[in-house]
N, C-alpha and C positions, 0 to 999 in steps of 0.2 A: 346251351350249358347243361351239364349233368351234375346232379347232386351225388356226393360220395360220403359214406360214413367210413372213416379210416380207423382201423384197429392197429395201425403200424406206429412204431416209435422212430423208425428210420425209413429212408426211401429204398434201401436194400438191407435185407436181413433184419436183425434186431428182435427184441422181445415184443410180445403182445402188449398193446397200450389201451387205456380207456378210450372209448369212442370219441372221435373228433369229426366235425362236419365241415365239408368243403364243397365248393362249386368248381368244376373244371371242364376241360374239353379234350376230346381225343386228339393226340398229336401235339399237345401243348403241355409243358412241364409245370408252368405256374398255376397254382390253385388258390382260390379266394376263400379264406376262412369264414365260416358262418357259425352262428350259435345254435345250440340245441333248441332254444325257444323259437328261433326263426324257423327251423325245420318243423317244429310242432305246429306252428300256424300254417305253414305251406301245405302240410299233409292232412290237415283237418278235413274230415268229410270225404276223403279220397281212398280209392283202392290202391294201396301201396305195394309195389313189387321190389323186393330186395334181390339183387343178383350178385353172385360172387364167383371168382375165378378159382383155379385149382393150385396145385403145387408148382413151385419154381417160377413164380410170376412176381417180378419186382413192382414197385409202385407205378412207374410209368407204363409198363406193359399192362398192368391192371386198369389204369385210367384209359388207355387206348382201346382195349378190348371191350370193357364194360361201357365206356362212353359211346362206342359205336352201337352196342346193343340198345342202350337207352335212346339213341337217335332213331333206331329202327322202330322202337315202340312208339315214340312220339310222332313219327311220320305217318302212322296208321292208327292214330288215336280214335276210338269210337266216341259216341255221344256222352257216355258216362265218364266221370273224372278218374284219371289214373295218375300215379306218381311213381316214378322210377328212381331207385337209389342203388348205386353201385357200392359194394362192400369190399374194401381193400384190407387184406390181412397178411401177416408176415410168414408166408409159406416158402420163402426163398432164402438163399445164402450166397456168399461171395463166390464159392465154388459150386456150380450146379450139381444137383442130384445126390451128393454124398450126405446131405443133411436129412434125407427123407425119413430115416428111422425115428427122428425126433419130432417130425412135423405133425404127426397125428395128434400129439398133445397140444401143439400150438393151435391146430384147427379147433379142437374141443374148447380150449381156453378162449379162443376168438368167439366161438358160439356163445359162451357164457357172457362175455362182454357185450355182444350184440343184443342178447336178451335183456340184459340190464338196461341198455340204452332204450330199447323198445318199451319196456315196462315203465320207464321213467318219463318218456317223452312222446309216445305215440298213442295215448289213450283215445285221442279224438279222431284218429284215422278210421275210415269206415271199415277197412279190412287190411290184413297183413298177409302177403304171399311171398314165396321165396323160390329162387332159381339157383342152381349150382352146376358147376362143372368139376369133375374129378374129385380131388380131396376136399374141395369146397362143400361137398355133401356133408362132411362131418361138421363144418361150420354151421350150416343152416339147420341141420337136424338137431344139433346141440342147442341152438338158439330156440327152436320151436318147443323143445322139451321143457324149457324154462320160462316160456311166455306165461303171463297171467291171463291171457285170453287165447282162444283158439285161433290157429292160423287157418286161412282159407285154402290155399293151394301150396304144396311143396313139389316143385319140379326138379328132379335130380337127373342129371345126364352124365354119362361116362363115369359113374360114381366109383371112386376108389374107396370102397367100403365092402365088407363081407356081404354075400348074397342073402344071408339070413338076418342082417342087422335090423330090419324093420320088425322082426319078431323077437329080437334079443336086445342087442346093445342100444338100439335106437327106438325101441318099442314105445317109450314115453312120447317121443316126437310124433310117431304115427298116430297115437291115441289122442294127441292134442291138435290134430289137423283134419280138416274136412276131407281133403283129397290129396294123396301122394301119387304123383305121376312119375314113372321111371322110364328113361330112354336108354337102351343098351345096344351094343354092337359086338357080335362075335368076332369081328375083324379088327378089334381094338388091340393092337400089338403091345401097347404099354400095359394094359390090364392083363393080357394073356401071359406075357413073358416077364415083365418087371414087377408087377404087383405081388405075386406070391413071395418072391424073395424079400422085397421091401416090407411087406406086411409081417413076415416072420421076424425080421429085425426090429420092427416097431413093437412087436410083442415083447421082445427082449428088453426094450427100452421102457416098458411099462404100459403099453396099450392093452386094452382088455377085451379084444375080439378073439376070434378063433384062428389059430395059425393054419395055413394050407387051404383055407376056404377060397373058392373062386370069388371074383369081384362082382358086385351088384351091377356094375356098368358093362359087364361082359355078356352075361346070359340072363340077366333079370333077377327078380327076387325069388325067394323060396316059395314053392307052391305047397298048399293052396294059398292064394293071396287073401289078405284081409279084405273086408268089404269096401274099405276106403282106399285101396291100392289099385292103380291102373297101370299096367306094364305094357310097353311097346318095345319090340325087337326090330331093329333096322334090318331090312333084307340084306343077306350076304352079298348079293350082286352089287349093292351100292358101295361096298368096300369102305365103309365109314370107319376111319381111324380115330385115335384119341384126340388129335388136334383139329378135328373137323366139326366142332360143336359151337364154339364162341367165335365172334368176329376176330380177325387177326389183331395181334398185339404190337405189330411193328408200326413204323411211321406212316405208312400208307395202307389204305384199305384195298384188298384185292378180292375178286370173286372166288367162290369156293363152295364146298359142300356145307359150310357153316350157314349159308343162307337158308337152307331147308331146316337145319337144326334150330336156328334162331326163330324161325317161323313156328316151329313146334313149341318152343318155350312160350311165345306170345299167345298161341292158341290155347295152350294149357292154362295159362294165367286167366284168359278170358272165357274159358269153358266152351270153346268153339270146337266141337267134335266133328270128325275125327281129328285128333291132335296131329298125327303124322299122315301126310298125304302128298 
């Protein structure tokens, strides 16, 4: 079973909701409600890893993908205590893609709600770390910026955020985190072709980043890097595309490039260098 913190009000689309706790399993629709107090006790004294998905992922797809990532972490658990939590947020709509311009604000709002939950319920955890894919970077960076404690690791992959966001828009998150690890691929077609247009429309809808800037998940962060930023660029020969980072979100698990990317996330969380190998 995987623990999930859901910021969703509906299984598809809908507004951001206050955090709710569930237990669920990849490939299964039914989830068991749990209380925040229960999670506080479960996570006490443990290194907690929050992981979240990106844009255009409904609740079941999020459960499938993040549940499989949690299973991978549990299957190779080291001697010290770890605790995985999948974060579900409403970055989808009934008609795919056309809602993208408004989803940056939902991601930021979700980050605020996640921070509120952590501040209220996870004081007893030994540490808090975060992993994201795509627009989920805005969720976790928004949360870290508002934590009342320092985050240990933030691992952002295929980030649908501006390449200079760690120095500008999300600087408060970087400053409140021991280590920010970025994984990018220049072969990411979504970030190369769709992100510039979508980001411009997001700015029209009120986002506060820079229009026409390249994506953080395409070519990495702006140089020079801050002392607590570690950037990895996937070799072009690997042909790593936008969907090659998290486990599959369908009904069944299939092999793919995501295996190597998910190992990178786990190694970054555990501090096992080199993270990409």
